[in-house]
C-alpha positions in Angstrom: 25.5 8.2 9.9 22.0 8.4 8.5 19.4 11.1 9.1 17.1 10.3 12.0 14.3 12.6 10.8 14.6 12.4 7.0 11.3 12.8 5.1 9.3 13.6 8.2 6.9 16.5 7.7 5.2 16.2 11.2 6.3 14.9 14.6 6.7 11.1 14.4 3.8 10.0 16.5 1.4 12.8 15.8 2.1 12.9 12.1 1.7 9.1 11.9 -1.6 9.2 13.7 -2.9 12.0 11.4 -1.7 10.1 8.3 -3.2 6.8 9.5 -6.5 8.5 10.1 -6.4 9.9 6.5 -5.5 6.5 5.1 -8.4 4.9 7.0 -10.8 7.5 5.7 -9.6 7.2 2.0 -9.6 3.4 2.0 -12.9 3.1 3.8 -14.6 5.4 1.3 -12.9 3.7 -1.6 -14.0 0.3 -0.3 -17.6 1.4 0.1 -17.7 2.9 -3.4 -16.2 -0.2 -4.9 -18.7 -2.4 -3.1 -21.6 -0.2 -4.3 -20.5 0.7 -7.9 -17.5 -1.5 -8.7 -19.6 -3.7 -10.9 -20.0 -0.9 -13.4 -16.2 -0.9 -14.0 -15.1 -4.5 -13.3 -16.7 -7.9 -13.1 -18.6 -8.5 -9.8 -16.0 -10.9 -8.5 -13.1 -8.5 -9.2 -15.0 -5.5 -7.8 -15.5 -7.4 -4.5 -11.9 -8.4 -4.5 -10.7 -4.9 -5.0 -13.2 -3.5 -2.4 -12.1 -6.2 0.1 -8.5 -5.2 -0.4 -9.4 -1.5 0.4 -11.0 -2.7 3.6 -7.8 -4.6 4.5 -5.8 -1.5 3.9 -8.1 0.5 6.2 -7.9 -2.3 8.9 -4.1 -2.2 8.8 -4.1 1.6 9.0 -6.5 1.2 12.0 -4.0 -1.1 13.7 -1.3 1.5 13.2 -3.6 4.2 14.5 -4.5 2.2 17.6 -0.9 1.2 18.2 0.2 4.9 18.1 -2.7 6.1 20.3 -1.8 3.5 23.0 2.0 3.7 22.6 1.7 0.0 21.9 4.9 -1.7 20.9 3.1 -4.9 20.0 0.5 -3.2 17.7 3.1 -1.1 15.9 5.3 -4.1 15.5 2.4 -6.1 14.0 1.7 -3.2 11.6 5.3 -3.1 10.5 5.4 -6.8 9.8 2.1 -7.0 8.0 2.1 -3.7 6.0 5.0 -4.8 3.7 2.8 -7.6 2.4 -0.2 -5.3 2.0 2.0 -2.8 0.1 3.3 -5.5 -2.2 -0.3 -6.6 -2.9 -1.3 -3.0 -3.4 1.2 -2.8 -6.3 -0.4 -5.8 -7.9 -3.9 -4.3 -7.3 -3.0 -1.1 -9.2 -1.8 -3.2 -12.2 -4.8 -5.4 -12.1 -7.3 -2.5 -11.9 -5.5 -0.6 -14.7 -5.7 -3.8 -16.9 -9.4 -4.4 -16.0 -10.4 -0.8 -16.7 -8.5 -0.8 -20.1 -10.2 -4.1 -21.0 -13.7 -2.9 -19.9 -13.5 0.6 -21.4 -16.0 -0.3 -24.2 -18.5 -1.7 -21.7 -18.1 1.4 -19.5 -18.6 3.7 -22.5 -21.7 1.7 -23.6 -23.3 2.2 -20.2 -22.8 5.9 -20.6 -24.7 5.8 -23.9 -27.8 4.5 -22.1 -27.3 0.8 -22.7 -28.7 -1.6 -20.1 -26.2 -4.0 -18.6 -26.8 -7.7 -17.8 -28.3 -6.8 -14.4 -30.9 -4.6 -15.9 -29.4 -1.3 -14.7 -29.1 1.8 -16.7 -26.7 4.6 -15.7 -29.4 7.2 -16.0 -30.1 8.6 -12.5 -27.6 6.3 -10.8 -24.2 7.2 -9.2 -22.5 5.6 -12.1 -23.4 8.5 -14.2 -20.7 10.7 -12.7 -18.0 9.4 -15.1 -20.1 9.8 -18.2 -19.2 13.4 -18.7 -15.5 12.6 -18.8 -13.8 10.9 -21.7 -13.1 7.3 -20.8 -9.3 7.5 -21.2 -9.2 10.6 -18.9 -11.4 8.8 -16.4 -9.1 5.7 -16.4 -6.0 8.0 -15.9 -7.7 9.8 -13.0 -8.8 6.5 -11.5 -5.2 5.1 -11.7 -3.7 8.4 -10.4 -6.0 8.1 -7.4 -4.8 4.6 -6.7 -1.1 5.7 -7.0 -1.7 8.6 -4.5 -3.3 6.1 -2.1 -0.3 3.8 -2.6 2.2 6.6 -1.9 0.2 7.6 1.3 0.3 4.0 2.5 4.0 3.8 1.9 4.7 7.1 3.7 2.5 6.0 6.6 4.5 2.7 6.8 7.8 4.8 6.9 6.6 7.1 9.6 5.2 4.2 11.8 8.4 2.3 11.2 10.4 5.3 12.5 8.2 5.4 15.6 8.6 1.6 16.1 12.4 1.7 15.7 12.6 4.6 18.1 10.5 2.8 20.7 12.6 -0.3 20.3 16.0 1.3 20.4 15.5 4.3 22.8 16.5 2.6 26.0 19.9 1.7 24.5 20.6 5.2 23.2 20.4 7.1 26.5 22.8 6.9 29.4 20.6 8.6 31.9 17.4 7.2 33.4 14.3 8.8 31.9 10.6 7.9 31.7 9.3 6.0 28.7 7.0 8.8 27.3 9.6 11.5 28.1 12.3 9.5 26.2 10.1 9.3 23.1 9.9 13.1 22.9 13.7 13.5 23.1 15.4 14.2 19.8 
């Protein structure tokens, strides 16, 4: 017999809603920052690709949030079947971003020294100047650590929403007495 509430820090539905809201916020902010300043770290195409993927992660978390708010079996099921693909692609994104940052570290360092890039931008007085006070290797490690934390939060959100989804799906077969739908979900 396996543990029904293993690794759950909060109630299933409330904790999943809170976590989905946090993931939406983190990925929306990350997507906006990559859209605005991703070209300082990556090529323009790769920056748009990475930012678009952050938006996709925020949208899938939004689907989970709405499904949990509405007790929607269909939306939580859709999230459960889509998120595994998003999580797989997120693993590839972390590797690609780490590789691109390592490859572009000389370009990032030269922008900090006041060089003007091919678009005519200088980091002086721009938001890109925030990383210039940090050594480039430390900056890359912090960037990758942030991506890993985001990935772990996405996986944990998937686990919690999956637990809620399984509970919604299997609850009528587990009880022998008649009980309301919402009341049954609160039973342990």
